[in-house]
C-alpha positions in Angstrom: 59.6 186.0 165.5 59.1 183.9 168.6 61.2 181.3 170.4 59.3 178.5 172.1 59.9 175.2 173.8 58.5 172.3 171.8 55.7 170.6 173.7 54.1 168.3 171.0 55.2 166.3 168.0 54.0 166.9 164.5 55.2 165.3 161.2 55.7 168.8 159.8 57.9 169.8 162.7 59.9 166.7 162.4 60.5 167.4 158.7 61.5 171.0 159.3 63.9 170.0 162.1 65.5 167.5 159.7 65.8 170.2 157.0 67.6 172.5 159.4 69.9 169.7 160.6 70.9 169.0 157.0 71.9 172.7 156.8 74.0 172.2 160.0 75.7 169.0 158.9 76.1 167.2 155.6 75.7 163.9 157.4 72.1 164.8 158.4 70.7 164.0 154.9 71.8 160.3 155.3 69.9 159.8 158.5 66.3 160.0 157.2 63.4 161.3 159.1 63.6 162.1 162.8 61.4 159.7 164.8 58.3 160.6 166.8 60.0 158.7 169.7 62.9 161.1 169.7 60.6 164.1 170.0 58.6 162.4 172.7 61.7 161.6 174.7 62.8 165.2 174.6 59.3 166.5 175.4 58.8 164.2 178.3 62.3 164.6 179.9 63.0 167.3 182.5 66.7 167.1 181.4 66.3 167.8 177.7 64.8 170.6 175.6 64.1 171.4 172.0 63.8 175.1 171.3 62.4 176.4 168.0 62.3 179.9 166.5 59.2 180.6 164.4 58.3 183.4 162.1 54.8 183.5 160.5 54.3 179.9 161.7 57.4 178.5 160.0 60.3 177.1 162.0 63.4 179.1 161.1 65.8 177.9 163.8 66.3 175.3 166.4 68.5 174.2 169.4 68.6 170.9 171.2 69.9 170.9 174.8 70.5 168.5 177.6 71.6 168.7 181.2 74.8 166.8 182.0 75.6 165.8 185.6 78.8 165.0 187.3 80.0 164.8 190.8 82.4 167.6 190.7 80.6 170.0 188.3 77.0 169.4 189.5 75.1 170.4 186.4 76.0 171.8 183.0 73.8 172.4 180.0 75.1 170.8 176.8 74.2 172.2 173.5 73.9 169.4 170.9 72.5 171.1 167.8 72.0 174.8 167.1 71.1 176.1 163.6 69.3 179.0 162.0 67.9 178.6 158.4 70.5 179.9 156.0 67.9 182.4 154.6 67.3 183.9 158.0 70.8 184.4 159.4 72.0 187.8 160.7 68.4 188.8 161.6 68.6 188.1 165.4 67.2 184.6 165.3 70.4 183.1 166.6 70.6 185.6 169.4 67.0 185.0 170.4 67.6 181.3 170.6 70.8 181.8 172.5 69.1 183.9 175.1 66.5 181.2 175.6 69.1 178.5 175.9 70.9 180.4 178.7 67.5 181.0 180.4 66.7 177.3 180.2 70.1 176.3 181.6 69.8 178.7 184.5 66.3 177.3 185.2 67.8 173.8 185.4 70.4 175.0 187.9 73.3 174.6 185.4 76.6 176.4 186.1 77.6 176.7 182.4 76.7 175.7 178.9 79.1 173.6 176.9 79.2 172.7 173.2 81.6 172.0 170.4 82.0 173.9 167.1 84.0 172.3 164.3 86.9 173.7 162.4 85.9 175.7 159.3 82.9 177.3 161.0 84.4 180.7 161.5 81.0 182.5 161.4 79.6 180.3 164.1 82.7 180.7 166.2 82.5 184.5 165.8 78.8 184.3 167.0 79.8 182.3 170.1 82.6 184.7 171.0 80.3 187.8 170.4 77.8 186.2 172.9 80.5 185.7 175.6 81.5 182.1 175.1 85.1 181.2 175.9 87.0 179.0 173.5 88.9 176.1 174.9 91.8 174.3 173.2 90.6 170.7 173.5 90.2 167.5 171.5 86.8 166.0 171.0 86.5 162.2 171.1 83.6 159.9 170.1 83.1 156.1 170.2 80.2 154.2 168.9 78.3 152.0 171.5 
C-alpha cells in the first residue's frame, strides 16, 4: 500500500473518489460525478491537496485538505474529507493517510489540523483520539452562498 499526492486527473480516479465519498456520506450519491475542474483546482493549488492510498493500483482511501489562513492563527490545515474503503479498514490505511496529512500540513507551515466528525461516528472519533487529536465541544454552522 502506498499513499501519494494526486498530480493528474483521470475519469477512473474521479469515479473511485466518488465511490469513497458515498461511503463517507449518504449525501454523496446525490451529487453525481466529481468534475475534472475540481481535480484540476486541487492539483494546481499550493493550498489544497488530495491524497490517495493505493493497493495493487486500486484507490482504497483518500483525504482532501486545505490551508486556512487567519490573522491571529497564521495557517491551519483543514481536513475536509477522509475515508478508507469499508473493505480495507483496520489494516493501517487510515494511519498511513493520517501521517501523510500531518506531513503535508507541516510542509505548508500549518500550526494545527482541524476537522469535524459527526455524531454517531464513534469508530472515527476513536481513531482520531488514538492518533492524538483533541476533541472540542463546539457547534458547527453552515450557510449556503
